[in-house]
Residue frames relative to the residue before (quaternion, step in Angstrom):
aa qw qx qy qz dx dy dz
M 1.0000 0.0000 0.0000 0.0000 0.00 0.00 0.00
A 0.6314 0.5415 -0.3554 0.4264 3.61 0.92 -0.79
Q 0.6279 0.5266 -0.3378 0.4630 3.63 1.00 -0.74
E 0.6505 0.5095 -0.3209 0.4629 3.60 0.98 -0.76
I 0.6423 0.5189 -0.3245 0.4615 3.55 1.00 -0.77
R 0.6662 0.4862 -0.2889 0.4862 3.56 0.95 -0.90
A 0.6503 0.5155 -0.3326 0.4481 3.61 0.97 -0.79
A 0.6543 0.4986 -0.3052 0.4797 3.58 1.21 -0.54
G 0.6117 -0.6038 0.3298 0.3905 3.58 1.30 0.02
S 0.5988 0.5606 -0.3640 0.4413 3.55 1.24 0.18
A 0.5069 -0.6204 0.4975 0.3328 3.58 -1.27 0.45
C 0.0428 0.7816 -0.6206 0.0464 3.54 -1.12 0.69
L 0.1137 -0.7644 0.6331 0.0433 3.51 -0.99 0.94
D 0.0708 -0.8079 0.5851 0.0026 3.56 -0.39 1.22
I 0.0140 -0.8053 0.5883 -0.0720 3.54 -0.70 1.14
A 0.2631 -0.7398 0.5954 0.1704 3.57 -0.86 0.93
A 0.2085 0.7730 -0.5746 0.1697 3.59 -0.71 1.05
D 0.4859 -0.6172 0.5256 0.3267 3.56 -1.28 0.37
A 0.3332 -0.7918 0.4820 0.1722 3.56 -0.29 1.23
L 0.6474 0.5110 -0.3236 0.4637 3.58 1.20 -0.39
D 0.6144 0.5247 -0.3439 0.4785 3.61 1.28 -0.06
P 0.4002 -0.7443 0.4730 0.2493 3.62 -0.44 1.14
G 0.6344 0.5234 -0.3368 0.4586 3.62 1.01 -0.67
A 0.6505 0.4880 -0.3232 0.4841 3.60 0.96 -0.77
A 0.6209 0.5287 -0.3511 0.4601 3.63 1.02 -0.71
S 0.6445 0.5073 -0.3191 0.4748 3.62 0.92 -0.86
A 0.6506 0.5160 -0.3185 0.4572 3.60 0.99 -0.81
V 0.6270 0.5240 -0.3410 0.4648 3.59 1.04 -0.71
V 0.6475 0.5039 -0.3151 0.4769 3.57 0.94 -0.83
A 0.6553 0.5170 -0.3068 0.4573 3.57 0.94 -0.89
A 0.6510 0.5095 -0.3212 0.4621 3.58 1.00 -0.80
C 0.6303 0.5184 -0.3375 0.4692 3.60 1.06 -0.75
V 0.6527 0.5065 -0.3094 0.4709 3.58 0.92 -0.87
A 0.6441 0.5230 -0.3142 0.4613 3.59 0.98 -0.84
E 0.7003 0.4785 -0.2521 0.4659 3.56 0.99 -0.90
Y 0.8371 0.2297 -0.0651 0.4921 3.58 0.79 -1.04
G 0.5645 -0.6293 0.3762 0.3792 3.60 1.22 -0.06
S 0.7727 -0.1831 0.1128 0.5972 3.57 1.05 -0.60
V 0.2939 -0.6801 0.6247 0.2466 3.50 -1.36 0.14
D 0.1967 -0.8186 0.5345 0.0747 3.56 -0.62 1.13
I 0.7802 0.0429 -0.0047 0.6241 3.52 1.23 -0.56
A 0.0438 -0.7982 0.6007 0.0138 3.56 -1.07 0.71
L 0.1930 -0.7398 0.6337 0.1182 3.50 -1.08 0.80
L 0.0973 -0.8107 0.5772 0.0111 3.55 -0.29 1.26
N 0.1362 0.8101 -0.5393 0.1854 3.53 0.05 1.39
A 0.3337 0.6986 -0.5644 0.2865 3.53 0.26 1.26
G 0.3810 0.7279 -0.5199 0.2339 3.57 -0.99 0.65
Q 0.1266 -0.7714 0.6219 0.0472 3.46 -1.35 0.21
G 0.2537 -0.7199 0.6174 0.1902 3.51 -1.24 0.45
P 0.6778 -0.4540 0.3412 0.4670 3.57 -1.22 0.13
D 0.2146 -0.7775 0.5826 0.1002 3.56 -0.85 1.00
M 0.6597 0.4367 -0.3090 0.5278 3.53 1.09 0.78
S 0.6577 -0.4945 0.3793 0.4231 3.51 -1.20 0.25
M 0.5421 -0.6648 0.4014 0.3209 3.60 -0.82 1.03
D 0.6388 0.5218 -0.3562 0.4392 3.62 1.07 -0.40
Q 0.6717 0.4544 -0.2846 0.5113 3.57 1.35 -0.03
V 0.4917 0.6760 -0.4248 0.3477 3.61 1.25 -0.14
T 0.2114 -0.7776 0.5815 0.1119 3.60 -0.91 0.94
V 0.6807 -0.4437 0.3791 0.4428 3.52 -1.29 0.10
A 0.6348 0.5194 -0.3322 0.4658 3.62 0.99 -0.78
D 0.6258 0.5343 -0.3367 0.4578 3.59 0.99 -0.72
I 0.6767 0.4786 -0.2891 0.4790 3.57 0.89 -0.98
T 0.6263 0.5314 -0.3391 0.4587 3.63 0.99 -0.75
R 0.6597 0.4968 -0.3042 0.4748 3.60 0.97 -0.85
I 0.6663 0.5014 -0.2991 0.4639 3.55 0.92 -0.89
T 0.6356 0.5244 -0.3282 0.4618 3.56 1.01 -0.79
A 0.6392 0.5100 -0.3274 0.4734 3.56 0.96 -0.85
L 0.6799 0.4904 -0.3062 0.4512 3.61 0.86 -0.83
N 0.7343 0.4264 -0.2404 0.4704 3.58 0.98 -0.75
Y 0.7836 0.3063 -0.1713 0.5126 3.62 1.11 -0.44
D 0.7118 0.4738 -0.2757 0.4392 3.57 0.67 -1.12
V 0.6239 0.5433 -0.3548 0.4355 3.61 0.94 -0.79
V 0.6597 0.4977 -0.3173 0.4652 3.59 0.92 -0.83
V 0.6609 0.5049 -0.3053 0.4637 3.58 0.89 -0.95
H 0.6513 0.5344 -0.3258 0.4290 3.61 0.86 -0.88
H 0.7196 0.3993 -0.2505 0.5099 3.59 1.06 -0.66
L 0.6448 0.5684 -0.3315 0.3890 3.57 1.02 -0.76
A 0.6420 0.5455 -0.3346 0.4223 3.58 0.94 -0.83
P 0.7114 0.4123 -0.2908 0.4892 3.68 0.76 -0.81
L 0.5942 0.5603 -0.3668 0.4455 3.59 1.12 -0.56
I 0.6570 0.5007 -0.3013 0.4763 3.58 0.89 -0.93
A 0.6369 0.5476 -0.3212 0.4374 3.57 0.94 -0.92
Q 0.7220 0.4258 -0.2621 0.4783 3.61 0.87 -0.86
M 0.6286 0.5357 -0.3432 0.4474 3.61 1.21 -0.32
R 0.5585 0.5942 -0.4026 0.4159 3.58 1.20 -0.40
P 0.4993 -0.6410 0.4793 0.3317 3.61 -1.01 0.66
S 0.4581 -0.6605 0.5158 0.2963 3.53 -1.06 0.73
A 0.6995 -0.4578 0.3284 0.4397 3.57 -1.28 0.24
T 0.6800 0.4890 -0.2954 0.4595 3.61 0.99 -0.75
E 0.6822 0.4714 -0.2921 0.4765 3.61 1.20 -0.42
A 0.6071 0.6067 -0.3448 0.3801 3.57 1.14 -0.58
């Protein structure tokens, strides 16, 4: 997909990372800031629902799905907000 975006004339930064790892999420945000100078808007659209019959869902399944639907967003949102705040010299 990144090649198609670039071929269409747009910029694209594709980074492989474990979205459930807070350190990896911070590194993704840092890479975006390093490449583009800042992040002004973010669409955090990661998640999943149970891909099995509800009578087969376990607590472990629900825990994993909750992490994918909530933790991933939080792991990226915190460093995004931090880099969006004006620095002391900008305030």
